[in-house]
N, C-alpha and C positions, 0 to 999 in steps of 0.2 A: 504493500500500500504506500509506504513512505518513499519508495523508489519509483513510483509511477510518474509518467510524464506530467500529469496534472499537478502533482505535489512539487516536482522540480520547477515548473513554471511559477507556482505560488511562491517558492523560495526566492526565485530570481526577482519577482515583482516586489516582494517585501524588502529585499536588499536594495533595490533601486530607490524605493520610497524613502527608506532610512538614510541612504546616501544623500538624496536630495535635501532631506531635512537637516542633515548635519552640515552640508555646504551652505544652506540658507542661514542657519544659525551662526556659522562662521563669518559670513559676509555681513550680517546685520551688526551695525555699530551702535553701541549704547554709550551715552555720555552722562555721567552723574556730576552733580555740583555740591560743593560744601560752601562755607562762608569764611572769608578772611576778615577779621575784625581787629582794628588798631585804635586804641584810645590813648591820647597823650594830653595831659592837662598840666601846664606850668605857666610860663609866660605867654604861650599860645595855647589855644584849645583846638585839638584836632581829633576828629572822629571819622573813621573810615570803616564802612561795612559793604563789601562787594562780593559777588559770587566768585568761586574758584572751580575751574574744571578739574576733576580728579583724574589721576592716571598720568602715565608718561608718554602718551601718544603724541604725535606731531600736532594733531588737532587740538588736544588739550593745551599744549604749549603755546600754540598760535593764539588761541582764545585768551589765555591768561596774559600773554604779552600785550594784546590789544587793550584789554581792560586795565592793565598796569599803566600803559601809556596814557590812558584817559586820566588816571589818578595823578600821574607825574605832571601832566600838562596843567592840571588844575592847581597843583602845588607850586608850579614854576612862576613865581611873581617877578623874577628877575630874568630878563632876556638872555643874560650870559649863561644861565644854567640850562643845559640840554636835557632832553627827556630820556636818553638812553642810559639811565641809571636806575638803581633799585628804589622802591618806595621809601625804604628807610633813609636812603641818602637824600631823597626829595624832601622828606620831613625835616632832616637836619638842615638842609639848605633854606627851607622855609623859615625855620627858627632863626637862622643866622641873618636872614633878610630882615626879620622883625627886630632883632637885636641891633643891627646897623641902623635901621630906620629910627629906632628909639633913641640911640645915641645922637644922631644928627638932629632930630627934631627937639630933643631935650635941651639942646644948646640955645634954642630960641623960644621954646614954650615952657611955661612953668606949671602946666597942668599935667595930670597923670595921663599917660598914653594908654588907651584901652587895648586889651589883648586882641590879637588877630584870631579869627575863628574860621575853622574849616570843617565842613560837613560834606562827606562824599558817600553816596549810597547807591547801591545797585541791586537789581532783583531779576531773577529769571522769570519772565512772564509767560513764556510759551515754549513748549518743546514737543517736536514731533519726531518721526523716524528719520527725517532728513534735515531739519533746521531747528535752531533754538534762537529765541528772541530775548534780549536782555535790555532792560531800561536802566540807564545810568544818569545820575544827576549830581551836581556839585554846587555848593554855596560857599563862597569865599568872601569874608568880610575883613578888609584891611584898614578899617577906620573911615571908610567913605560914607556917603549919604545912604547908600543901600548896598546890599551884598551883590557880588558878581555871580549870577546864576547861569548854569549851563545844564540843559537836558538833552539827552541823545539816546536813540534806539540803536542797538547793535544786533544785526542778524547774521548768524554764522551757519555755514555748512557743517553738519555734525561730523561727516567723514573726514574733511580736510582742515576744518578750522578757518576756512577762508571767510572773510567778511563779505557778505552779499550786498550788492547794490540793488536799487529799485529795478533796473533792467534785468537783473538775474531772477527777481522774484515775480515780476509782472510781465505777462506775455504780450499785452497790448496797452502800453502806457497811455497813449492819447485817449483810448476808450475808458480806461480806468480813471483817468483824470476827469473826464466828463461826469462819470458816476460820483466821484468824490465831491465835485463842485455842487451837485444837488444837495448833498448832506451839509456841505459848508454853508450854502445859502440858507438852508433850513435852520442851522445853528445861529446864524446872524439875526434871524427874525425875532429871536427871543433875547437878543443882547441889548444892553443899554447903549446910549449914544457914544460914550467914551470908548467902549469896546468896539463898536462899529467903526469909529473913526480910526482906531489903532490898526485895524486890519483892512481898511478900504484900499482896494487895488484895482487897476484897470485890467490887469492880466492875472488870471488865476493859475497858480502852479502847485504841484504837489510839494510837500516839504521834502528836504533832502533825504530824510530817513523815515521809513514807515515802521510801525510796530505791529506785533501780532499777539493775540490773546486767544483764549478758548472760545471767545464770543465772535471774533472777527478781526478785521484789519483796523489798527488804530492810526488815526491821522491827527497829528498834533502840530499846532502853530503857537509861537510865543512872541512876546515883545519884551523879553527880559533885557535888563540893563538899559532901558529907555526911561522916559519920565513916568510911565505906568507899566506895571508888570501884568499884562493881560495875556490870556491864553484862549485858544479855541481847540477843543478836543472832541472828537467823535469816533465812533466805531462803526465800520461798515460790516454788517453781518456776512458770514461766509455764504449764506444762501444767495446773496447778491454778488459776492466777490469771487466765488470759486472759479468761475469761467475765465477769470483773468490771472489766476495764480499758476505758477510753475511747479508747485509742490502739492 
């Protein structure tokens, strides 16, 4: 019975299926994230909480390098300091910049110089089998009228760690732009006059970076570091956006 042609065919079929499953599992890339947290409170106040891709793969290294560069850029308040250094070195340079500033200003001012403050935060907001989307923001206060704010989405190819551009993610950018404009106009209908004036433009464009969540495509505009910090944010549901997505 067990040597019958039917049984032999059954064994070959089972072997083929198992082999396909094994190769499929081998090819599927998973990427997990933990969190890097740094808190330093002395003459300056620094708090950093950002995602960290786990593992020693090239993809994990590439993603971590990109996120670290965002942190270092935020901390680089002196043009002479480059970004190709570690976060710890960037923190040290930030503190030195404050110390030098305090010494120079202290010669002419007789008031206490407030501490410089840094808050850098990041979060993995979406992860699929092919991409992961991370929202990063920084707030740097060096004693000005308001903080220097930066918000940015990063979208990565999970297999390579490559940072994806809008053209990599959207298959028909003009058509998707037209769809986004409908949501943008709807958002402005409920805005106050100051907000409408801040975003009034003759030519509608997509923001440089899109975000992705479990609910859909996130479109975000801001007027950070101007007279008024206004934002416009909306989500285009996947049921409307799927036909334009490359993943």
